[in-house]
N, C-alpha and C positions, 0 to 999 in steps of 0.2 A: 504493499500500499504506500502511495506517495505521501500520504498525510503523516508526517513525522517531523519533529523539530530538527532532526539530523538531515532531513531532505528539503529544508525550506530556506531559501528558494531551491527548487530543482531546475538546474540550468542544463539544457541539452543543446549540443552543437554539432554540426557536420557540414560538409559541402552540400551544394544544391542537389536535389533529386535523390536523397537518401531516405526519405520517408518520415521527416520530422513532423510534418503537418498531419499525416496519417496517424502517427503515434499520439499526437495531441487529441485528434478526434476520438481515437479509441479510449483515451483516458476520460475525456468528457462524457462520452456515451456510458461508460462504465459507472460513473458516480452521479449522473444527472438526476436519477430518481430519488436519491437520498441527500443531495447537496445542491445548493444554489451555485450554479457554475457560470462564470463569465469567460467566454472564449472569444478572442478578438486578435486581429493582426496589428502590428505596430502602426501600419498605414492607416487602418480604420480608426484606431485610437486617436491618431493625429487628426483625422477628419472630424470626429466627434468633438475633440478639444477645440478646434478652430471654429466649428459651427456654434458651440456653446459660448464662446467669447463674443461672436458677432451677434448672437441672439440674447446676450446677457442672461444665460441659464447655466452658470457655472455651478450653482448649488445643486441643480438637477444632475449635472454631470458628475460631480463628486459622489452623490448618493447612489447613481447607477453603478459606478465602477468600484466603489468602496464597500458596497453591500454584499459582495459575493463571498461564499465560503471557500471557493476555489477559483483563483484568477489565473487564466491561461492566456499568454500573449505570445504570438508567433512573429519571428523575424525582427527581433529587438534592434538589430543593427540599423534599422531605418530611422531610428530617433537621432542618429549622429548629426551634429550640427544644428539641431533644433533646440535651442536653449530654453525657451519657455515651455515647450512640451516636456523636456527632460525635468524641468523644475516641478511640473505637475505630477509626472510619473513618480518622481522621488517621493513626494508626499503621499501619493496613493500606495506606493510600495511600503512605506513606513507604517501607514495606517493599517494595512492588511496584515503585515508581520506582527505589529503590536497586538493585534486582535487574534493572533495565532491562526490566521487564515492562510491556506496553502497558496503559494506562488509557483507557477511553472513557466519557464521562459525558454525560447529557442532562439538560436542565432546561427549564422553560417560560419562563425568563427569563435575561438576561445575568447572569454570575456576581456583579457588583457590585450587582444589583437583588434578589438573594435575601436576604431578611431572616431574622434569628435564627440566623445561621450564623457560627461563629467566623471572625475575620479571617484567621487562618493558613490555614484551609481555602479561603476565598475567593481568597486569594493564589495558592495552588497550583492552583485550578481555572483560573485565567487565565495560568498559566506556560507552557502549550504552545500548541496551536492552538485558537482559539475560532471557531466557524463558526455563523452563523445560517441557518435554513431560512425563506426568504421565501414568502409566499403565491403560488400559481401564477398566471401571467397568464391573460388571457382565453382564448387559443387552447389553452393547456395544460388549462384547466378544461373546455373543450368536448371535447378529446380524451379526458380522463378519463371524462367522461359517456358518450361513445359506446362506449368500451372496456368500461365497466362494464354498459352496456345490453346489449351483445353477449354478455357473460358470463352475463347473465340471459335470454338468447335473446329479446331484445326489440329491435324496430327503432325507433330514436329518430330522428325527423325532425330535420334539421339546425337548422331554425329554432327547435325546441323546445330543443335542446341549447344554442344560443346564448342563448335567453331565460333558461334556468335559470342558466347560467354567468354572465350579467350580473347576476342578482339575488343569487346566493350567492357571495360573494367572500372570506369569512373563512377557511374551512378545508375540506379534502377530506372530512372526515367529514360536515359538514352538506350538502355538495354531494351525496354519495351518498344521504343521508337524504331530500333533496328528490327525487331521481331515483326512490327507492323509493316515496315518496308518490304521485307522478304515474303511475308504471306500475302500482302496486297498485290505484289508483282506476279507471284505464282497464280493467284486467282484471276487477275485480269488477263493473263496470257494462257491460262488453262494448262499449266505446266506443273509437273510434280516439284515438291520442295526437296532439294538435295544440296549437298555442300557446294557444287559448282555454281548453282543458281545464287546461293547466298554470297559466294565470293564476288560475283559480278555485281550484284545489287548493292553490296556494302563496300564496293572497291574504294570509295572516298573515305571510309572510316577504317580501313585496314591499315595498321601501322607499318607493316612490312609487305609491300606489294610483290616482292620477289617470291613469297611463299605461296602465291596463288597458283592453282592448278588450272591451266587453261585447256578446257575440254570443249568438245563439240557443243554440248548443252550450254555452256557459258558463253561461247561465240554466238549461238543462235539467240540466246536471251539478250545479249548486248545489242545485237542487230535489230531485234524486234523493238527493243526500247528506243533506239536511235530513230528508226523509221516510223515509230508510233503505230506499230502493228502488232500482231500477236505470233507466238511460235506456231500455233495451229495454222495460221494463214500462210506462214513461210513453208510449212510442210504440205499444205493443201494444193488443190488443183488450180487455184486462181492464176490468171496470166496477165494481170495488169502490169503496166510499165514499172510502177513503184515496186511491186512484188518481185518482178523479174530483176530489177536493179538490187534490191535487198538480198535476193538469193545469190546473185553473183558475188556480192561483197562477203 
């Protein structure tokens, strides 16, 4: 359970696309029936703050954000350079902690690496439990790909899953994007998903192009993509000038 003096505030950080927001959603959904939860991004917090100043409703603003049992704020790095907002967040932070309410904060970097933020806020960010989210290992990336392929009702060969997972190591969002590119290309061209197809579709993402296996299937896939046709049409009986040219190439 995150509600503990030892975990308050709970500060979670990682690079983009690693699932921080998904994790916050899961926490909020888990406790929302028993606790009053405030879940907001730093950008939205700033929007409410500015609007409250313009409409002279700061009392209402303070009551809204300081009345939660659990306060969850995403992407706190966006408060950098915004002095007035940082001042208000500092007082909101103190009020919640003094009332033993749980604070959960995420960022794309370690607290001390966030620039343009007041030292007193940085100090408070690191006063509880600070947890990094590391990139998933190869086996985990493969499992994620297979699960997401099943969700899209696509059968993903294991060697293709391993190939994509070996090439895309940075974050889960890019991993899913690579899967969508491969499955969409295969669907549009009515061609089976194999490693050769993945190599050609993801050629701009492959770190070492010299490892690519240039096969007949890969050449046909690249030709079909370039001429905006399909592999089936290249193989079919059509005799238009465009098809004849693409077959020759």
